[in-house]
C-alpha positions in Angstrom: 0.0 0.0 0.0 2.6 2.5 -1.0 1.3 5.8 -1.3 -0.4 8.5 -2.8 1.9 11.3 -1.6 4.5 9.3 0.3 7.7 11.2 0.5 6.1 14.6 -0.4 8.1 17.3 1.5 5.1 19.7 1.1 2.7 17.2 2.7 5.2 16.7 5.5 5.5 20.3 6.2 1.7 20.9 6.0 1.0 17.9 8.4 3.6 19.0 10.9 2.4 22.5 10.7 -1.1 21.4 11.5 0.2 19.3 14.4 2.1 22.2 15.9 -0.9 24.5 15.3 -3.0 22.0 17.2 -0.6 21.9 20.1 -0.5 25.8 20.3 -4.4 26.0 20.2 -4.5 23.5 22.8 -2.2 25.5 25.1 -4.2 28.6 24.3 -7.5 26.8 25.3 -5.9 25.5 28.4 -5.0 29.2 29.3 -8.7 29.9 29.4 -9.2 31.9 26.3 -12.4 31.6 24.6 -13.8 33.2 21.4 -17.2 33.3 19.7 -16.5 33.1 15.9 -18.9 33.8 13.0 -21.9 31.5 12.7 -21.9 30.1 16.1 -18.6 28.6 15.9 -16.9 28.6 19.3 -13.2 28.3 20.5 -13.1 27.3 24.2 -11.5 24.7 26.4 -13.2 21.3 27.0 -11.7 18.4 28.9 -12.6 15.2 26.9 -12.0 12.4 29.3 -13.8 10.0 26.8 -13.0 8.6 23.3 -14.7 9.8 20.2 -17.5 12.2 20.8 -16.7 11.9 24.5 -18.0 8.4 24.9 -16.5 6.6 28.0 -14.2 3.8 27.3 -12.4 1.8 30.3 -8.7 1.9 29.9 -8.7 4.5 26.9 -5.1 5.6 27.7 -3.7 2.1 27.4 -5.8 1.4 24.3 -4.7 4.5 22.6 -1.0 3.8 23.2 -1.3 0.2 21.9 -3.2 1.3 18.7 -0.6 4.2 18.1 2.3 1.6 18.5 0.6 -0.9 16.1 -0.2 1.8 13.6 3.5 3.1 13.9 4.7 -0.4 13.0 2.4 -0.7 10.1 3.3 2.7 8.9 6.9 2.0 8.9 6.3 -1.1 6.6 3.6 0.6 4.5 4.0 4.4 4.5 1.2 6.5 3.4 -0.1 10.0 3.9 -3.4 8.8 5.4 -1.5 6.8 8.1 0.9 9.8 8.7 -2.1 12.0 9.5 -3.6 9.4 11.7 -0.5 9.0 13.6 0.2 12.7 14.1 -3.4 13.4 15.3 -3.3 10.3 17.5 0.1 11.3 18.9 -1.2 14.8 19.8 -4.2 13.4 21.7 -2.2 10.5 23.4 0.2 13.2 24.5 -2.7 15.1 26.1 -3.9 12.0 27.8 -0.4 11.3 29.2 0.2 14.8 30.4 -3.2 16.0 31.5 -5.3 12.9 31.9 -7.7 14.0 29.1 -7.8 15.4 25.6 -7.9 19.0 25.1 -10.8 19.9 22.8 -11.5 23.6 21.7 -13.8 23.7 18.5 -17.6 23.7 18.5 -19.2 23.9 15.2 -23.0 23.6 16.0 -24.3 23.4 12.4 -22.1 20.4 11.3 -23.9 17.1 11.0 -22.7 14.5 13.5 -20.2 16.7 15.3 -22.6 19.6 15.9 -23.3 18.6 19.5 -19.6 18.1 20.7 -16.2 19.8 20.7 -13.2 18.6 18.9 -9.7 19.7 17.9 -7.3 19.8 14.9 -5.8 16.4 15.9 -9.2 14.9 15.5 -9.6 16.5 12.0 -6.1 15.1 11.1 -7.3 11.5 12.2 -10.5 12.0 10.1 -8.8 13.2 7.0 -6.2 10.3 7.4 -8.9 7.7 7.5 -10.5 9.2 4.4 -7.2 9.3 2.6 -6.5 5.7 3.6 -9.9 4.5 2.7 -9.5 6.2 -0.7 -6.2 4.7 -1.2 -7.4 1.2 -0.4 -10.4 1.6 -2.8 -8.1 2.6 -5.5 -5.8 -0.4 -5.2 
């Protein structure tokens, strides 16, 4: 499953930039800043102690670390842009869990289907986009 944009310097720079932007926004949210943006979009801190959409999952910290490790091994053997995004987003959220005991969420977009009732972060977006890229890559092969 060698990849769509494997080895692309531009992709790497953009992906790492989004990772670091996510880390900076998490720090800003932790500092207590909040902002109402156009159309009801909100930026403010929310501690997510659960998994996707805040669903409670026992041992989520350990499960997250194991999944990240397994994906890293797989990505080493079969590099792809989708896996890279999933790993970067997952690493950012696992880092939160290890340091703070929860994932730092900060974006609320009430008019989006599915996620309109919850908060999320750029790491979540990276994971979602990575899954879409990976699915597309699998379908095309």
